[in-house]
Each structure stands twice: as structure tokens, then as C-alpha cells.
C-alpha positions in Angstrom: 79.8 156.5 108.4 80.1 152.6 109.4 78.7 151.0 112.7 80.1 147.8 113.2 79.0 145.9 116.2 79.7 142.2 117.3 76.9 139.6 117.0 76.5 137.2 119.9 74.3 133.9 118.8 71.6 134.6 121.1 70.9 138.3 119.5 70.8 136.8 116.3 68.4 134.3 117.2 66.0 137.1 118.8 66.2 139.1 115.6 65.1 136.0 113.2 62.2 135.0 115.6 60.6 138.5 115.9 61.6 139.3 112.3 59.5 136.0 110.8 56.1 137.0 111.1 56.5 140.7 109.5 58.2 139.4 106.7 55.2 136.4 106.3 52.7 139.6 106.3 54.9 141.2 103.7 54.7 138.4 100.9 51.3 138.0 101.7 50.4 142.0 100.4 49.5 142.4 97.2 52.7 143.9 94.8 52.6 148.0 94.6 52.9 149.0 91.2 56.5 148.6 89.1 58.3 151.6 89.8 61.8 152.5 87.5 64.4 153.4 90.4 67.7 155.3 89.7 70.8 152.7 88.7 72.8 152.3 91.2 76.5 151.4 90.1 78.8 149.0 92.7 82.4 148.5 92.2 84.3 146.1 93.4 87.2 144.1 93.8 88.6 141.0 95.6 90.0 141.3 99.1 93.4 140.3 100.1 92.2 138.6 103.1 94.9 138.4 105.3 97.9 138.9 103.5 100.1 141.7 104.2 102.5 142.4 100.7 104.9 144.7 102.3 106.6 146.3 105.2 109.0 148.8 106.4 110.2 147.5 109.9 112.0 144.4 108.3 114.8 147.4 106.3 113.3 150.3 107.2 112.0 151.2 103.8 108.8 149.9 102.0 110.3 146.0 100.8 107.9 143.6 99.9 107.9 140.8 101.9 109.2 138.2 99.0 112.6 140.7 99.0 113.3 140.5 103.0 116.1 137.9 103.9 114.1 137.1 107.3 111.2 135.3 107.7 108.5 137.7 109.3 105.0 136.8 110.5 102.3 139.2 109.9 99.0 139.5 112.4 96.5 141.8 110.4 94.0 143.9 111.8 91.8 142.0 109.8 92.9 138.8 111.3 92.9 140.4 115.0 89.4 142.0 114.4 87.6 138.5 113.1 88.7 136.7 116.1 88.3 139.6 118.1 91.3 139.8 119.5 91.9 142.5 121.8 95.2 141.8 124.0 98.7 142.1 122.2 99.4 138.6 124.0 96.0 137.0 122.1 97.5 138.3 118.6 101.2 136.7 119.6 99.4 133.3 120.3 98.5 133.3 116.4 101.8 133.1 115.4 104.1 129.9 115.9 107.6 130.3 117.5 106.1 132.7 120.0 105.5 131.5 123.4 104.5 132.7 126.6 105.0 132.7 130.3 103.6 134.2 133.4 104.6 137.5 134.5 106.1 138.6 137.2 104.5 140.7 140.0 101.6 138.9 139.9 99.5 140.7 137.0 99.8 141.0 133.0 101.8 144.3 132.7 105.4 142.9 131.0 104.0 139.4 129.6 107.0 137.1 129.2 107.6 136.6 125.6 109.1 134.1 123.9 111.1 134.0 120.2 112.3 130.7 119.0 113.6 129.7 122.9 115.0 133.3 123.9 113.7 135.7 125.9 112.2 138.8 124.1 110.8 141.2 126.7 113.0 143.8 126.6 112.7 143.1 122.5 108.8 144.9 122.1 108.8 148.1 119.6 106.0 149.9 118.6 106.3 151.8 115.1 110.1 150.3 114.9 111.2 152.3 118.4 111.7 150.4 121.7 108.8 150.6 123.4 110.0 149.7 126.9 107.3 150.2 129.6 105.9 147.1 131.5 102.5 147.5 130.8 99.5 145.3 129.0 99.7 146.6 125.8 96.4 146.9 124.0 95.2 146.5 120.5 92.6 149.8 119.6 95.5 151.7 118.3 97.0 148.9 116.8 96.8 148.2 112.1 99.3 145.1 112.4 101.3 143.3 114.9 104.7 142.2 112.9 107.3 139.3 114.4 110.6 139.4 113.0 112.6 135.7 113.1 115.9 135.8 114.1 118.5 138.3 115.2 117.9 142.4 114.1 120.3 144.2 115.6 120.8 146.4 112.6 117.6 148.1 112.5 116.7 147.5 116.4 119.6 147.9 118.5 121.1 145.4 121.0 119.1 142.0 121.5 116.6 140.2 119.9 118.3 137.1 120.2 115.3 135.3 118.9 114.0 138.5 116.7 111.7 141.2 117.4 108.1 142.3 118.3 106.8 144.7 116.7 103.5 146.7 116.6 102.6 149.1 113.6 100.2 152.6 114.1 96.5 153.3 113.1 97.9 156.8 110.4 95.3 159.3 109.0 94.5 159.1 105.3 92.7 161.7 102.7 89.1 160.2 103.4 86.6 159.2 105.8 86.0 156.7 108.9 83.7 157.0 111.7 83.4 153.0 113.2 82.2 152.3 116.5 83.2 148.9 118.3 81.3 146.9 121.3 82.0 144.1 122.5 80.9 141.5 125.2 82.7 138.9 126.3 83.4 136.4 128.8 84.0 137.1 132.5 81.8 140.1 132.5 84.0 141.8 129.3 82.5 144.9 128.5 84.3 147.0 125.8 84.2 150.0 123.6 85.9 151.4 120.7 86.3 154.3 118.5 88.0 155.1 114.9 87.1 158.1 113.4 89.0 159.7 110.3 88.9 163.1 109.5 90.0 164.3 106.2 91.0 168.6 107.3 92.6 169.9 104.2 93.5 169.0 100.7 96.5 167.2 102.0 95.8 166.8 105.9 94.0 164.3 108.3 93.0 163.5 112.4 92.5 160.2 113.4 91.5 159.4 116.6 91.1 156.1 118.4 89.8 155.5 121.9 88.8 152.4 123.7 86.9 152.3 127.5 87.1 148.4 128.8 85.4 146.8 132.0 86.0 143.2 132.4 86.3 140.6 135.4 88.4 137.2 135.3 87.6 133.6 136.3 89.1 134.3 140.0 86.6 136.3 142.3 87.1 139.9 142.9 89.6 140.4 140.4 88.7 143.0 137.5 90.2 145.3 135.4 89.3 148.3 133.5 91.0 150.5 131.0 91.3 153.4 129.2 93.3 154.4 126.1 92.7 157.4 123.3 95.4 158.0 120.3 95.0 160.9 118.7 97.3 161.4 115.4 97.6 164.9 113.3 99.0 164.1 109.4 99.8 167.0 107.3 101.1 166.9 103.7 100.2 164.0 102.9 101.4 163.4 99.3 103.9 165.6 99.6 107.3 166.0 99.7 107.1 166.8 103.8 104.8 164.4 105.5 104.4 165.2 109.0 102.7 163.2 111.5 102.0 163.5 115.5 100.4 161.5 117.4 100.0 161.3 121.1 99.2 157.7 122.6 97.9 157.2 126.6 96.5 153.7 128.2 95.3 154.0 131.4 94.9 150.6 133.2 93.5 150.1 137.1 93.4 146.4 138.4 93.6 143.6 141.2 97.1 142.2 141.5 96.4 137.9 141.2 99.2 136.0 142.7 97.6 132.8 141.9 96.8 130.2 144.8 99.4 128.5 146.9 99.9 124.3 146.6 99.0 122.0 149.5 103.3 122.0 150.0 106.0 118.9 150.6 103.6 117.6 152.9 101.0 117.3 150.7 102.6 116.3 147.4 102.4 120.5 146.0 99.1 119.4 144.9 97.0 122.1 144.4 94.0 122.5 146.7 90.8 121.2 146.3 88.6 124.5 145.7 87.4 126.2 142.5 90.1 128.1 140.4 87.9 131.4 140.8 89.1 131.3 144.5 91.0 134.1 145.1 94.1 134.2 148.6 95.4 137.8 148.8 93.4 140.8 150.0 90.7 142.6 147.0 90.5 146.0 149.0 94.6 146.4 149.3 95.8 144.7 146.0 96.2 146.8 142.8 97.5 147.5 139.9 98.0 150.8 138.0 99.4 151.3 134.7 100.0 154.5 132.9 101.1 155.3 129.8 102.6 158.0 127.9 103.9 158.2 124.3 104.1 161.2 121.8 106.1 161.1 118.8 107.0 163.3 116.0 107.8 162.0 112.2 109.2 164.0 109.7 109.6 162.0 106.2 111.0 164.7 103.2 111.7 163.9 100.1 114.8 166.3 98.8 114.7 164.3 95.2 113.0 161.4 93.7 115.3 159.1 94.6 116.8 161.2 98.0 114.9 161.3 101.5 115.4 162.0 104.7 113.1 160.8 107.4 113.2 161.9 111.4 111.5 160.1 113.8 111.6 161.7 117.6 109.8 159.7 120.2 108.9 160.7 124.1 107.6 158.3 126.0 106.6 157.7 129.8 105.3 154.5 132.1 104.6 154.8 135.2 103.2 151.6 137.3 102.6 151.2 141.0 101.5 148.1 142.7 100.6 146.6 145.4 100.3 142.7 146.1 99.1 140.2 148.4 100.8 136.3 148.1 100.4 133.0 149.9 102.9 130.1 149.1 102.2 127.9 152.4 99.2 126.2 154.3 98.6 124.7 157.7 96.8 122.3 159.6 97.2 119.5 156.6 95.8 115.9 158.0 97.6 113.0 155.9 98.5 115.3 153.4 95.0 116.7 152.5 93.4 119.8 153.3 90.8 119.8 155.8 88.2 122.5 156.9 90.8 123.2 159.7 93.7 123.9 156.9 94.9 127.6 157.0 96.2 129.5 153.8 99.3 131.8 155.4 99.2 134.8 153.7 101.6 138.1 154.0 100.7 141.0 151.9 104.4 142.7 152.0 105.2 143.3 147.9 104.7 146.2 146.6 107.0 148.2 144.4 106.4 151.7 142.2 108.0 152.7 138.9 108.4 155.6 136.8 110.6 154.8 133.4 111.0 157.5 130.8 112.2 157.3 127.4 113.8 159.8 125.1 114.4 158.6 121.3 115.7 160.4 118.1 115.7 158.2 114.5 117.2 160.3 111.8 117.5 158.1 108.4 118.7 158.9 104.9 117.0 156.7 101.7 119.3 157.0 98.4 117.9 155.1 94.9 121.5 154.7 92.9 122.6 152.5 90.4 126.4 151.4 89.7 126.1 149.9 86.3 123.6 147.4 86.2 123.2 146.8 89.8 120.5 149.3 91.9 120.9 150.8 95.1 118.2 151.4 97.5 121.2 153.0 100.2 119.6 154.2 104.0 122.0 155.7 106.7 121.0 156.0 110.2 121.8 157.8 113.3 119.7 156.7 116.7 120.5 158.4 120.1 118.6 157.8 122.9 118.2 157.9 126.5 116.7 155.5 129.2 115.9 156.3 132.9 114.1 154.3 135.0 113.7 155.2 138.6 111.8 152.2 140.9 110.7 152.5 144.9 110.1 149.6 147.1 108.6 149.1 150.5 109.0 148.3 154.3 105.1 147.4 155.7 105.3 147.7 159.1 102.5 147.6 162.1 101.0 151.3 163.0 103.7 153.0 165.0 106.5 150.6 164.1 108.4 152.6 161.7 111.7 154.0 163.2 112.5 156.1 160.4 116.1 156.6 161.7 117.2 153.4 160.8 114.5 153.2 157.9 113.7 149.7 159.2 110.4 148.0 161.0 110.5 148.2 164.7 107.2 146.2 164.5 106.5 144.4 161.4 102.8 144.0 160.2 101.4 141.2 160.4 98.6 139.5 158.4 96.0 137.3 158.9 95.8 133.9 157.2 92.6 132.5 156.0 90.5 129.0 155.4 92.1 127.4 152.5 89.2 125.8 151.5 86.7 129.1 152.1 89.5 132.1 151.7 88.4 135.3 152.7 89.5 137.9 150.2 87.7 140.9 152.0 89.7 140.9 155.6 90.7 143.9 156.9 94.0 145.1 157.4 96.1 147.4 159.1 99.8 148.8 158.7 102.0 151.4 157.1 104.4 151.4 154.2 107.5 153.5 154.0 109.5 153.4 151.4 112.5 151.2 151.4 115.4 150.8 148.4 115.1 153.4 145.6 116.9 152.2 142.5 118.0 154.8 139.5 118.9 153.8 136.3 119.8 155.5 133.1 121.2 153.9 129.8 122.4 156.3 126.9 122.8 154.5 123.6 124.4 156.3 120.0 124.2 154.3 116.8 125.0 154.4 113.3 124.0 151.9 111.0 124.6 151.5 107.0 121.8 149.2 104.5 122.5 148.1 101.4 119.3 146.7 99.4 120.9 145.4 95.7 118.9 144.2 92.9 122.1 142.3 90.9 119.7 141.1 87.9 115.8 140.1 87.5 116.8 137.5 89.3 118.9 138.0 91.9 119.2 140.8 95.2 121.4 140.5 98.2 121.6 142.5 101.7 123.8 143.7 103.3 124.3 145.8 106.2 126.5 146.8 109.6 125.9 148.8 112.5 127.4 150.3 115.3 126.3 150.9 118.9 127.6 152.6 121.9 125.4 151.5 125.4 126.4 152.7 128.6 124.5 151.9 131.6 124.7 153.4 135.2 122.7 151.8 137.9 122.3 153.3 141.7 120.5 151.4 144.7 120.3 153.2 148.2 118.1 153.0 151.0 115.8 156.0 151.5 117.3 157.5 155.1 120.8 155.7 155.7 122.3 155.6 152.5 123.9 152.3 150.3 122.4 149.1 151.9 125.6 147.1 153.6 126.5 144.6 151.2 125.2 145.9 148.0 127.5 148.3 145.2 126.2 151.5 145.5 126.8 152.4 142.5 127.6 150.2 139.3 128.1 151.2 135.5 129.2 149.2 132.0 129.9 150.5 128.7 129.3 148.3 125.9 130.8 148.7 121.8 129.0 146.3 119.4 129.5 145.5 115.8 126.4 143.8 114.8 126.1 142.8 110.6 123.2 141.4 108.4 124.2 139.8 105.0 120.9 138.1 102.3 121.0 136.9 99.3 118.1 136.3 97.2 117.1 134.2 93.8 113.6 135.1 92.0 113.4 132.6 89.0 109.8 133.9 88.9 106.7 136.5 89.7 105.4 133.6 92.4 108.7 132.0 93.8 111.4 133.4 96.0 113.8 131.8 97.6 117.2 133.5 100.2 119.7 132.7 102.6 120.7 134.9 105.4 123.2 135.4 108.1 123.2 137.9 110.6 123.9 139.1 114.5 123.2 140.8 117.5 124.3 141.5 121.0 122.6 141.3 124.8 125.3 143.9 126.7 125.3 142.5 130.7 124.1 147.3 131.3 120.6 145.6 130.1 120.4 143.7 133.2 120.6 146.9 135.4 117.9 149.5 132.8 115.1 146.9 131.9 112.4 147.9 134.1 114.5 149.3 136.5 115.1 146.4 138.4 118.5 145.2 138.6 118.0 142.1 139.1 120.8 139.9 140.3 123.5 142.9 139.2 127.0 143.2 141.5 130.3 144.0 140.6 130.8 140.3 140.0 128.0 140.4 137.4 128.0 143.4 135.8 131.6 143.2 134.0 131.4 140.3 130.8 131.3 141.6 127.4 128.1 141.5 125.3 126.6 137.9 124.4 126.6 137.5 120.8 123.5 136.1 119.3 124.3 134.4 115.4 121.2 133.3 113.4 121.6 131.4 109.8 118.6 131.0 107.8 117.6 129.6 105.0 113.4 130.2 103.3 111.3 130.3 100.4 107.7 131.6 99.5 105.4 130.4 96.2 102.6 132.7 95.6 99.8 130.0 94.2 96.8 130.5 91.6 93.6 131.7 93.8 96.3 133.5 96.3 97.7 131.6 97.9 100.7 131.7 99.4 103.3 129.9 101.4 106.5 130.7 103.4 109.0 127.9 105.0 112.1 128.8 106.8 114.8 127.0 108.2 117.2 128.6 111.1 119.3 127.8 113.7 119.3 130.1 116.5 123.4 130.5 118.8 123.7 132.2 121.7 127.5 131.9 121.4 129.0 133.6 124.7 126.0 133.5 127.2 126.9 134.5 130.7 127.2 132.3 133.4 128.3 132.2 137.1 131.6 130.6 137.3 131.1 128.2 141.1 135.2 128.6 141.7 134.8 132.2 141.4 132.5 133.3 144.5 130.1 134.6 141.8 131.3 136.2 138.8 130.3 136.1 135.6 131.5 134.6 133.3 131.3 134.3 129.5 131.5 130.6 128.5 127.4 129.4 128.4 125.5 128.2 124.3 122.6 127.4 123.5 120.3 127.0 120.7 117.2 126.4 119.0 116.5 125.1 115.5 113.5 125.8 113.9 111.4 125.4 111.0 108.5 127.7 110.4 105.8 127.8 107.8 102.4 130.1 107.2 
């Protein structure tokens, strides 16, 4: 049994003070007679540090990193543990080329990630399966976080203009593990974790990971409470048929934070002279509730020594409920400066609920064979997926001020302002909330892909593959009681067929050197805009019809392994979006494919 507790400097000092006198007293005592103790044998091995030798996500086969013609960063559990990292965003802060912007909606849910300068919010995966939910990803059940840079459509499908972000889950093993973790951190953070692995048979094991956290924020009244549990059962470990059944649940309750107002144009858009902890919302009414359920069944069957079949079936449900206040203007400035009578104008009319579901099945056949002197690892796959999004928006009316016939407020709710220099977050409100616009979206994916990993000689290797994908999306929006809102299309649909490819050549003149050149492309269909998160942001008949955007990556890279375990990887890449969607100003807002964006990156680690 192993218990792990994170120590703080104060606790260590207290232990040192109290242990000192006892240690001195023990030294002064007369030594006892010598005794012969039983022999203890200790076996050790050099630690691997933070290095990862191989991954499966890059090629869907267990492949050494040096044999993959793509720059990949891996953040292993050991690194996250050593730095006290508990959130997905903090793990990605250790990876160059990944940037983050403020999340939409006043919460940390669906934080905006950017990879090599391209948005990656829709390119998040869990165990190489798309993870489309808007929630705060926690690391209590994560073995590693992988960042695959550059278009990766062959393995991951649509998107991946700048790459993909993939987390790998902890899995059961034939051994025993009992680990408890406790963390006390800034802003009253209190966190506990459990990692329990039990061998249940000669070829079976059960693993349970759990987490509970209660944290405040630098902002007054803002707090977050989380509970997570992830049981996993694995059968047939080391046999011809390996079956893994897992369930993941994450619950979060928090206070929505839309930030602080500026002094506006009259005040030069400066921030007010107040503490960053000042909260300008209505703390008793602002909330964000997130519930994530993910169930996965994976079967890996070895047909022969050279032929294997793997199937992954996943169902996921993502629920989000949110109300938020926002303060974007002030009144009563004097000479552009805030004074005692300056007020922050507040509103509490931001509300949205989401209920999103994913059903996906991936079937892959791997065949190892040789054609003459060339050794092949062939991978063929079929992916079927259905994504459903349901979203509700709401009206905020004064009590008794709602007209059910028109589905509008006859008397809108009012929200009191608050002193800018001394805001009151506990002002009482009185309002009624009614459903306004409802959005239903469905996206269906059918994809076939084929990949060949080739060993051409002792020094030369190659990789090539193709993926054909059909992506059909349908978007419907309507007012709850009166039908489609005026001026907005009630229904939109778009079907795209995309063919993406990948190719790479690797030269390895020795065991400690590897050089590669690669090319790959991917596509972002326009229909994706109306499904991710169920928002339908800016989607109209004029913007839904263009063909998919194409992303192309060219990359040159190398890896060197030095004596003592030091490893250096470096790459030079150019990512291009060749036909980005832009609005034609001369045709009434119709979207056309004429934009172009590119990023050149140099990566090293």
C-alpha cells in the first residue's frame, strides 16, 4: 500500500522542530547489543524520467516516437504529479505552441485552445475518440496528455488544422495499487484523489480513480466544487481477447464569472481602480452546472500473431446549465475617473442550457506482413458516429411580465446597478425565466481509412495513408411557442465528402538518430460550425454552403538520443489554410472560399 501526500514547507518545518529533541535523546542512549537482522534484497532500475518511448494515438498502433514522422509532445503523469498539475489547461501550458484565450460564457468550460495558431477547441480527444463536450477537463483519471501537431485527419477525422489534443486514460493492470493524494493550494483549494487497482483474477483487474475538490478563486464569491469517479474493468489481460469496460463521470458546480467592467471610452477603457477580486455579478443567481458521462467498451482480439481486430464503442453525454451576469458599462464618471458615485451597470440575462450526446464506433484491423524485403504494418478502419446537440436560450421577464402567446416579455426584468468602487454581489433579484429559442443539431459521420507503416531497410522507413469521410449535419432552430423566428432560417443542412492523406519518410542512420520529412492535410467542413457546442454561431443559408476549408502541413524533423538519457527532438513546419471561409462584402454576406492563413513553427524539446 502506498499513500502519497503533498507536503508544504510549513509542515516540513514543524516536523523538523518536533523531531529534533527526540533524535538527540536517542543519540545519547547506550547502544543495544548487536542483532543479526534478516537479509533484505533491494532491486532497482534507472528512472525513465519524463520521457515517453512510444504511443498509439499517432498511428493507432503501438509505435516508437522516433518512427512517427510528426512532432508530438507528451505530458506524462510523472511530470504532472511533480508540478502539482490538476487541470487540462495547466498541463497544456507546459507544451510550446499551445496557447489559450478566455473561455466563452464566463466559465472555464470549453476553454479556447489554439495550436500552431489555429483554433483547436473542436480537436479534443479522449483515448483517440473525439471528446466534444464543453466542460473543464480534470486529470484525476489521465495517464498522459498528448499534443500531435499538424493536420491529423487520417487518424482523427475532420478538423485538426493545427493538430489534436489527446488525453489517455488510466487502465487496470495485473498488480496492486492503493494511492491516496491530498492537495492544499491557493485560494482555499482542497483536493483529494484516489487511485485503486486490484487484481481480480489471473487475467483480470479492476481500477477505480476518484476525485473531490472544493476551491475558491482570486475573485470574491467565485467558487468551484467538483466530484469525479472513473471505474474500469479489464478482462483477458495478456490473452487473445482483451476487453475493457469503463465509465467516467465528472460533476462540477460553480459561480459564473464574466469579469470586471472598464471605464469605457470616457475613461480611456481603463480598468477600474479596484481589487481584482471585486465581483460585479449577482453571486446568489450566477451559476454553472456541468455533468459529463462517458461510457466506453473496447475489445482487442488477436486473430493470429500477425492479425488483430480492435473495436471501440463509446456513448457520451454532456450537460451544461448556466446563468450569468455581465457588467459592460459605467455611469457617473468625473473627468473620466471613477468617484464614489460612479455605478457599474449590471444585467442578468445570460442563460443557456446544453444537452449534447455522442455515439461513436471505431473498428480497426491491423495486419503485419512482408512483401519481399519490405515489412508492412497495415491498418484499416471504419468509423461511424452520431453527434446530437440540444440547446435552450431563455427570456428574463419581470414577475408576471411574460406573454406565452408571443413568447416575449411584456415587462422585461430589471437589474440594479452597484457602486463601481464597492460592488455588492449579494443584491436580491426578482425575475421569471422562460425558454425562448431552441436549437437541435445532428451530425453523422461515416469514415474509411487505410494506413501503411513500412520498413524499407535497416535505415529507411515510410508511412502513408488515406481517409475518406462523409460528414452530414442538420441544424434546426425555432422559438418554443411560435415557430421559426423572423429572418432566421428554420433549418439548414450540409453534407461534405472529404479525402485526406498523409505521407512521411524516415531515415535512421543509427540507433540514436532519426530524421523525417512529412506532408499531410485535413478539412474543416462548414457544417461543423452549426454542431460544435450546438451554438450555430453565425450560420445562415449564405454561410452554410461553401466547401470544406483545407489545411496542409509540411514538416521536417529530427530526434537525437545522447548518452545519459538526454533526448532532443526538433522540427520545422509550415501549416497553411489555403481556402479559408471569408465573407464577400459585395454579395450580401455570402461566405466564399478565398481566405488564406499560414503559420511557420520551430519546435524543440
